[in-house]
matplotlib code that plots the C-alpha trace (Angstrom):
import matplotlib.pyplot as plt

x = [-35.9, -35.0, -32.2, -30.8, -30.8, -29.1, -26.5, -25.9, -25.6, -23.0, -20.9, -21.2, -20.2, -17.2, -16.2, -16.1, -14.4, -11.5, -11.3, -11.0, -10.7, -9.0, -10.9, -14.1, -15.1, -18.7, -19.0, -16.8, -19.2, -22.6, -21.6, -21.7, -25.0, -27.3, -26.9, -23.2, -23.6, -21.8, -18.5, -18.5, -16.5, -13.9, -14.0, -13.6, -10.5, -9.0, -9.4, -7.8, -4.9, -4.1, -4.1, -1.7, 0.6, 0.3, 1.7, 4.3, 5.6, 5.6, 6.8, 9.9, 8.9, 7.7, 4.3, 3.7, 0.1, -1.3, -5.0, -6.4, -5.4, -7.3, -10.9, -13.4, -15.5, -18.7, -16.4, -14.1, -10.3, -10.1, -6.3, -5.0, -1.5, 0.9, 0.2, -3.5, -2.8, -1.1, -3.8, -6.3, -4.2, -3.2, -6.7, -8.1, -5.2, -6.2, -9.7, -9.1, -6.3, -8.5, -11.5, -9.4, -7.8, -11.1, -12.6, -9.6, -10.2, -13.7, -15.3, -17.9, -20.3, -20.2, -16.4, -13.5, -10.1, -9.4, -9.1, -9.6, -6.3, -6.0, -4.4, -3.0, 0.7, 2.3, 5.8, 8.5, 8.1, 5.2, 1.3, -1.3, -2.8, -3.5, -5.6, -4.8, -6.0, -9.2, -8.1, -10.9, -13.6, -11.4, -11.0, -14.7, -16.0, -13.1, -14.2, -17.9, -17.3, -14.2, -15.1, -18.6, -17.0, -16.5, -19.7, -18.3, -16.9, -14.2, -10.5, -9.9, -12.6, -10.9, -7.6, -8.9, -10.6, -7.2, -5.2, -8.0, -7.2, -3.6, -3.7, -5.7, -3.4, -0.6, -2.3, -1.9, 1.4, 2.9, 1.5, 3.9, 4.0, 4.2, 5.0, 5.0, 7.1, 5.7, 7.6, 9.0, 11.0, 10.5, 12.4, 10.3, 9.8, 6.8, 5.5, 2.0, 2.0, -0.6, -0.6, -0.7, -1.1, 2.6, 2.8, 0.9, 4.3, 5.6, 2.6, 3.1, 6.7, 5.6, 3.2, 5.5, 7.9, 5.1, 4.6, 8.2, 7.9, 4.2, 3.4, 1.8, -1.0, -1.3, -4.9, -6.3, -6.3, -9.1, -11.5, -10.5, -13.3, -12.8, -11.8, -10.9, -7.6, -8.3, -11.4, -11.2, -10.7, -7.6, -5.0, -3.7, -0.8, 1.4, -0.2, -3.2, -1.8, -2.2, 1.3, 0.8, -2.4, -0.6, 1.3, 0.1, -0.9, -1.5, -2.5, -1.2, 2.3, 2.6, 2.6, 5.4, 5.0, 7.7, 5.5, 2.2, -0.6, -4.0, -6.1, -4.6, -4.4, -0.6, 0.9, 4.5, 7.5, 7.9, 7.8, 8.1, 10.6, 13.4, 16.2, 20.0, 22.8, 23.0, 22.3, 18.8, 18.1, 14.7, 12.6, 15.2, 17.2, 14.7, 14.1, 17.0, 16.8, 18.3, 15.4, 12.7, 14.6, 17.4, 16.4, 12.9, 14.7, 14.6, 16.9, 17.6, 16.8, 18.4, 16.7, 17.2, 14.5, 14.3, 13.0, 12.0, 12.3, 12.6, 16.1, 17.8, 15.1, 15.4, 13.5, 11.9, 10.9, 8.3, 7.3, 7.5, 10.0, 10.6, 12.3, 13.3, 12.8, 15.6, 15.8, 18.0, 18.6, 17.9, 18.4, 15.6, 15.7, 12.8, 12.5, 12.3, 11.8, 15.3, 15.1, 15.0, 17.9]
y = [-8.1, -11.2, -9.4, -8.0, -11.4, -12.9, -10.0, -10.8, -14.5, -13.9, -11.5, -14.4, -16.9, -14.8, -14.0, -17.8, -18.9, -16.3, -16.2, -12.5, -10.6, -8.0, -4.7, -6.7, -7.8, -8.0, -4.4, -3.9, -5.9, -4.5, -1.1, -2.0, -1.6, -4.8, -4.4, -5.4, -8.6, -10.2, -8.5, -9.2, -12.1, -10.6, -7.4, -9.7, -11.3, -8.1, -6.6, -9.7, -9.7, -6.1, -6.8, -9.9, -7.4, -5.0, -7.8, -8.7, -5.2, -4.5, -7.8, -6.5, -3.0, -1.8, -1.4, -4.6, -4.3, -6.2, -7.6, -5.0, -2.3, -3.9, -4.0, -1.3, -0.5, 1.6, 4.9, 3.5, 3.5, 6.7, 7.3, 9.5, 8.4, 7.3, 3.7, 4.4, 5.9, 2.8, 0.5, 2.6, 2.6, -1.1, -2.2, -0.1, -1.3, -5.0, -4.5, -3.0, -5.3, -8.5, -7.0, -6.2, -9.6, -11.4, -9.1, -10.0, -13.7, -13.3, -14.1, -11.3, -11.2, -7.4, -7.1, -8.1, -7.0, -3.4, -3.3, 0.4, 0.9, -2.2, -1.8, 1.7, 2.4, 2.5, 3.2, 2.6, -1.1, -1.9, -1.5, -2.1, -5.6, -8.6, -8.4, -5.3, -5.6, -3.5, -1.2, 1.3, -1.2, -2.3, 1.1, 1.9, -1.1, -0.6, 3.1, 2.1, -0.3, 1.1, 4.9, 4.5, 3.6, 7.2, 8.9, 11.8, 15.1, 16.0, 16.0, 12.4, 11.3, 13.4, 11.9, 8.4, 9.1, 10.6, 7.4, 5.2, 7.0, 6.8, 3.1, 2.8, 5.1, 2.8, -0.2, 1.9, 3.0, -0.5, -1.9, -3.5, -3.6, -7.2, -7.9, -10.5, -10.6, -11.1, -11.6, -13.8, -16.7, -14.8, -11.7, -9.6, -6.9, -5.7, -6.6, -6.3, -5.0, -4.9, -3.8, -6.3, -5.8, -6.2, -9.0, -7.6, -7.9, -5.1, -3.3, -3.6, -2.6, 0.7, 1.7, 1.1, 3.4, 5.8, 5.3, 6.1, 9.5, 10.1, 13.8, 15.3, 17.6, 20.6, 21.5, 24.9, 24.9, 27.4, 24.9, 21.7, 20.1, 19.5, 15.7, 14.9, 16.1, 15.0, 17.0, 20.2, 22.1, 21.6, 24.3, 24.9, 22.7, 21.3, 17.9, 18.5, 19.8, 17.6, 16.5, 14.9, 13.1, 9.7, 10.4, 9.2, 11.6, 11.7, 14.4, 12.9, 11.8, 8.1, 7.0, 5.2, 1.7, 0.4, 0.5, -1.4, 1.1, -0.6, 2.7, 3.1, -0.6, -0.8, -3.9, -2.7, -4.8, -6.9, -10.6, -9.9, -12.0, -10.3, -11.1, -10.9, -10.1, -8.3, -11.2, -11.5, -7.7, -7.6, -4.8, -2.0, -3.1, -2.4, -5.9, -5.9, -6.8, -3.4, -1.6, -3.7, -4.6, -2.4, 0.9, 0.1, -0.3, -4.1, -6.9, -9.6, -13.1, -16.0, -19.4, -22.6, -24.6, -27.6, -27.3, -29.9, -29.4, -31.6, -32.7, -35.2, -34.9, -37.5, -37.6, -41.0, -42.0, -41.3, -38.6, -37.8, -36.4, -38.0, -36.2, -37.0, -35.1, -33.6, -32.2, -29.2, -26.7, -23.1, -19.8, -17.7, -14.0, -12.3, -8.9, -9.3, -6.8, -6.5, -8.7, -6.9, -7.5]
z = [1.8, -0.3, -2.0, 1.2, 2.9, -0.1, 0.2, 3.8, 3.2, 0.5, 2.8, 5.6, 3.3, 1.8, 5.5, 6.6, 3.3, 3.6, 7.3, 6.7, 9.8, 7.7, 7.6, 8.8, 5.5, 6.6, 7.1, 3.9, 1.6, 3.1, 1.8, -1.9, -3.5, -4.1, -7.9, -7.4, -5.8, -8.7, -7.3, -3.6, -3.7, -5.7, -3.3, -0.5, -2.2, -3.1, 0.3, 2.0, -0.6, 0.3, 4.1, 3.6, 1.5, 4.3, 6.9, 4.5, 3.9, 7.5, 9.0, 10.4, 11.3, 14.8, 13.6, 11.9, 10.5, 13.5, 13.3, 15.7, 13.3, 10.5, 12.2, 10.8, 13.9, 13.5, 13.8, 11.2, 11.6, 13.7, 13.6, 10.6, 10.6, 8.0, 8.7, 8.1, 4.8, 3.8, 5.0, 2.8, -0.3, -0.4, 0.4, -2.2, -4.8, -3.8, -4.6, -7.9, -8.9, -8.2, -10.0, -13.0, -13.1, -13.0, -15.7, -17.9, -17.3, -18.3, -15.0, -15.3, -18.4, -18.8, -18.9, -20.9, -22.2, -22.8, -26.6, -26.9, -28.4, -30.5, -33.8, -33.0, -33.3, -29.9, -30.7, -33.1, -34.5, -32.3, -32.3, -29.6, -29.5, -27.3, -24.3, -21.9, -18.3, -18.1, -15.3, -16.2, -15.1, -12.0, -11.0, -11.3, -9.3, -6.6, -6.3, -5.8, -3.0, -1.2, -1.5, -0.2, 3.3, 3.8, 5.1, 6.7, 5.3, 7.7, 7.0, 8.0, 5.5, 2.7, 3.6, 3.4, -0.1, -1.0, -0.2, -1.6, -4.9, -4.8, -4.2, -7.4, -9.3, -8.1, -9.7, -13.1, -12.6, -12.0, -15.1, -17.6, -21.3, -22.7, -26.3, -28.9, -32.1, -35.6, -38.8, -41.2, -39.4, -36.0, -37.4, -35.0, -37.6, -35.7, -32.4, -31.0, -27.3, -24.5, -20.8, -17.8, -14.1, -12.5, -9.7, -6.7, -4.7, -7.0, -6.3, -2.7, -2.7, -4.7, -2.2, 0.7, -1.0, -1.2, 2.8, 3.4, 1.7, 2.6, 3.0, 6.5, 6.0, 8.2, 9.4, 10.1, 13.9, 14.3, 12.6, 14.8, 16.8, 20.4, 21.2, 17.6, 16.3, 12.8, 12.1, 10.7, 7.3, 5.2, 5.1, 1.6, 0.9, -2.0, -1.3, -3.1, -6.4, -9.2, -9.0, -5.6, -6.4, -6.4, -3.0, 0.3, 2.9, 6.8, 9.2, 12.6, 13.8, 14.4, 18.1, 19.7, 18.6, 20.9, 23.9, 24.5, 24.8, 25.3, 24.6, 21.3, 20.6, 20.3, 21.0, 21.4, 20.3, 23.4, 22.6, 18.8, 16.8, 15.0, 12.8, 13.6, 11.2, 7.8, 5.6, 7.2, 7.2, 5.2, 3.8, 3.5, 6.2, 8.8, 10.2, 12.6, 16.3, 17.0, 15.8, 17.3, 20.6, 21.3, 20.2, 22.2, 25.4, 25.2, 25.2, 22.6, 23.7, 21.7, 21.7, 19.9, 18.3, 16.1, 12.6, 10.0, 6.4, 3.1, 2.0, 0.0, -2.6, -5.6, -9.0, -9.8, -13.2, -14.0, -12.6, -8.8, -6.3, -3.0, -0.1, 3.3, 6.3, 7.9, 11.5, 12.2, 15.0, 14.2, 16.4, 17.0, 18.3, 20.4, 22.0, 25.8, 28.6, 30.7, 33.7, 37.1, 39.5]

ax = plt.figure().add_subplot(projection="3d")
ax.plot(x, y, z, "-o")
ax.set_aspect("equal")
plt.show()
């Protein structure tokens, strides 16, 4: 009982420290075996990083990774849409990424750099060396915590596990080779190279692309269970060939995110801030007021607000920078319902 209480205490502390409503970190961490209490803080940070990246990637989309979509209830995330697939992938990737980073930094006693290839020829003019990030370790711990959330054996559970794995494969796929030159007077006659994790933003961009081309899986209708459209047996499909193991998959078409639907937890785009004009078009051109407002039957309302920013900054010897506070007027745009005559 003492170990269990300690685990619960750690979970509470992690939740308070991170203010992590994302994926209900309390439930998330309680899934992990007590033997891995060492990793719970990193797991919580990784899950939170994944959710923050989700919010960034979808900031100007109709579905913008809202808080209510990130909660784990006793029944798990019940939808099986394209958006759910991204949530699972980015969260799984976030946990693996953070565990791997902490491992390479020496934060865990039983883990360090991946030196399995050290000294071996990697290519023309370079050999493996340095400190490669230990993705094997990160993947193993991430799989232990994240995949254990899936207790069912239905199509939805299989989908979630598939997308969890796709997230972990994305961490591997986005790694970058970093090299250091050696030789007389810096001639770089030979290089030693190692693999490093990419910036997490690059990982988010990579998975967002996967989301855009996610594969819909058809379910054998005769096996569907009443009242749960995502339960049943898989129909044979190319999505489960080895060539598609790194792709995101989903079972159900996404609902209409334009209109508020309380039963589905959809907030709608009414009241959302949007951006106007091509120079502000963010995230692959999908941040326009046209997409969030006009195409959803809403009007664009422009308001002016006062903003404060640093300006007239000067360097003072030695060694500070002092700035003034400048006030200026900015235009803001929001989606509003048409006013009735």
